C-alpha positions as CSV (number, residue, x, y, z in Angstrom):
1,M,9.6,25.8,13.3
2,A,6.3,27.7,12.7
3,N,6.8,27.3,9.0
4,A,7.5,23.5,9.1
5,K,5.6,21.8,6.3
6,K,3.7,18.7,7.2
7,I,4.4,15.8,4.8
8,P,1.2,14.1,3.5
9,L,0.6,10.6,4.8
10,I,0.5,9.2,1.2
11,D,4.1,10.6,0.6
12,I,5.4,8.8,3.7
13,V,3.6,5.6,2.9
14,W,4.5,5.7,-0.9
15,D,8.2,6.2,0.0
16,R,8.0,3.1,2.1
17,I,6.2,1.2,-0.5
18,I,9.0,2.0,-3.0
19,S,11.8,1.1,-0.6
20,H,10.3,-2.3,-0.1
21,A,9.6,-3.2,-3.6
22,G,10.9,-6.8,-4.4
23,K,10.3,-8.0,-0.9
24,T,7.8,-10.6,0.1
25,F,4.3,-9.5,1.4
26,T,1.6,-11.8,2.9
27,Q,-2.2,-11.6,2.0
28,I,-4.9,-12.1,4.5
29,E,-5.4,-15.6,3.3
30,G,-1.7,-16.5,3.4
31,G,-0.6,-16.1,-0.1
32,T,2.7,-14.3,-0.8
33,F,3.6,-11.9,-3.4
34,T,6.3,-9.3,-4.4
35,Y,5.8,-6.3,-6.4
36,T,7.7,-3.7,-8.5
37,V,6.9,0.0,-8.7
38,E,6.8,1.3,-12.3
39,S,6.4,4.9,-13.5
40,A,6.9,5.9,-10.0
41,N,3.1,5.8,-9.4
42,V,2.0,2.2,-10.1
43,I,2.5,-0.9,-8.0
44,K,2.8,-4.1,-10.1
45,P,2.3,-7.3,-8.0
46,D,3.8,-10.4,-9.4
47,R,0.8,-12.7,-8.9
48,T,-1.9,-10.7,-10.7
49,D,-2.4,-8.6,-13.7
50,Q,-4.1,-5.9,-11.6
51,N,-1.9,-2.8,-11.1
52,I,-2.4,-0.5,-8.1
53,A,-2.1,3.3,-8.7
54,K,-0.7,5.5,-6.1
55,S,-4.2,7.2,-6.1
56,V,-5.8,4.0,-5.1
57,V,-3.3,3.5,-2.2
58,E,-4.2,7.1,-1.1
59,D,-7.9,6.3,-1.3
60,A,-7.2,3.2,1.0
61,L,-5.5,5.2,3.5
62,A,-8.9,6.6,4.6
63,F,-9.7,3.2,5.9
64,V,-6.6,2.4,7.9
65,P,-6.1,0.7,10.2
66,L,-7.4,-2.3,8.3
67,K,-8.7,-5.4,10.1
68,D,-9.7,-7.2,6.9
69,T,-10.3,-6.4,3.2
70,V,-14.1,-5.5,3.7
71,S,-13.5,-1.8,3.8
72,V,-11.3,-1.6,0.7
73,N,-13.3,-4.2,-1.4
74,H,-14.5,-1.4,-3.6
75,L,-11.0,-0.5,-4.6
76,R,-8.6,-2.3,-7.0
77,A,-6.8,-5.4,-5.7
78,P,-8.0,-5.2,-2.0
79,S,-6.2,-8.3,-0.9
80,Y,-2.8,-6.8,-2.1
81,L,-3.7,-3.3,-0.6
82,Y,-4.4,-5.1,2.7
83,A,-1.2,-6.9,2.7
84,I,0.9,-3.8,1.9
85,L,-0.8,-1.5,4.1
86,T,-0.8,-3.7,7.2
87,D,2.7,-4.8,6.9
88,D,5.0,-3.5,9.7
89,R,7.5,-2.2,7.1
90,I,4.9,0.0,5.4
91,R,2.3,1.1,8.0
92,C,2.7,4.2,10.2
93,L,0.8,6.5,12.3
94,W,-2.0,4.0,12.9
C-alpha cells in the first residue's frame, strides 16, 4: 500500500456534487434550490443566473467547515456554495 494514491478532496466533493444534482438544497436563509452540472465542471443552480465553476468550489474548500457565508463572500454565489458544502450529502472530512 505504500504506492496508494491519495484522492484530492475536490475530486471526492465534486463526485458527490454530481451525484446529488437535481436534489433540493437549502440556503442559510432558508431558500431552496436544485442544480444541474453541465460540461462536467459547472454547477447551474435553478434560482440564479450565476454559474459555479469547479475551481470556485475548490477555492471554497480552503474555508470549510463553513459556519456562515462570510468566509466565502469573495467567491461567486456564496449562499449556494454554503448550501452545497454544508449539506450532509456533500460534506466530508470536516
